[in-house]
C-alpha positions, 0 to 999 in steps of 0.5 A: 899110617899107624893104627890103634886097637880098642875094646868097646867099653862105652855105649857112645863107641857103637855109633861110629862102629855101625857107620863103618859097618854099613859102608863096609858091608855094602862094598861088596854087597852082602845079602845077609847084612841087607837082612840084618841091618833093617831100614834104619841105621839108627835103629840097627845101632840101638839093636846091635848095642842091645845084643852086645850088652845082653850077651856076656860072651860078647866082645867088640874091638875096633881100630882107629887111624892114629892120624885122623882118629876115625874108626876104620874097622871092627870085629865082634867076637863071642867067647863061649866058655861052655856050650852056648847051645845047651838049650838049642839054637837061638831064635831071631825074628826080623821084626825090624821089617814090616810084615810082608815078603821081605820079613818072610824071606829074612825070617827063613834066612835067619832060621837057616843060619842059626839052626846049624850052629848047635850041630857044629859048635856045641862046645866051648869056643870063640866065634867071630860074628862080625869083622869089617873094614872101611873100604878105603882102609883095606889091605893095610893090616886093620883086619889082622889087628882084629883077628890077632886079638881073637886068635891069640886070646883063644890060644891062651884059653885053649879054645878053637875059633869058628866063623861063617865066612863069605868068599871075600873074607875067606883069604883073611881067615885062611891067613890066620889059621882057619880051614874050610870044613863045610858050605852054607847056602841060605835060601827062602821058599814059598810054595806059590811065591808072588812076583815081589817075593821072587824079586826080593829073593833075587836081589838078596842073592839067594841062595846066599853062599858062605863057608863054615871055617874053623881054627884049631887051638894054636892055628895048626892041626892035621885034622880037616874039621873040628870034632862036634863036641 
């Protein structure tokens, strides 16, 4: 069945996107997503919409099934026309979780995730922050529609693309010209962790492994990794 690509232009479009996001990132389980989503889907939707509206570089795309008109996938691209980390890495605290072990783990994981970006992408670039497809609609071209929008726009602007990819997403990104150039292992530690801290860390899959991936402008290059500036 054919699919249609749309760009988010209204607040009301986020609700169906976030519903698919919750389903997609739970199949398979994603520890970083478990941290980000917080205890309430409604609150996360409001939070993600706020992040989008407050960031001029943010561009959200979504795909609908032309038959059912339902949202079946989406992606969040950031277009940075200058170095977005001139003032350092963003600081995001997991204030959606109450004080305690889960918030402590979440804060450490998020700090580790965002602190590496300035050393790796301190220049103009495209960043793929989110890309997900409803589990019932995978391997049918939905993700490729979302990828092509970003990669083709980046090529037109003469910019490279970056993504922090799970192992599950790696094949998709490689098919669209991305290369692995580093590993990510996110973890949280305490000198004397209690049983709950240890249990939660294990449930989240720590250390959470993923890949730094890069796509040169045009999708091909003899270089094995990007320049840092």
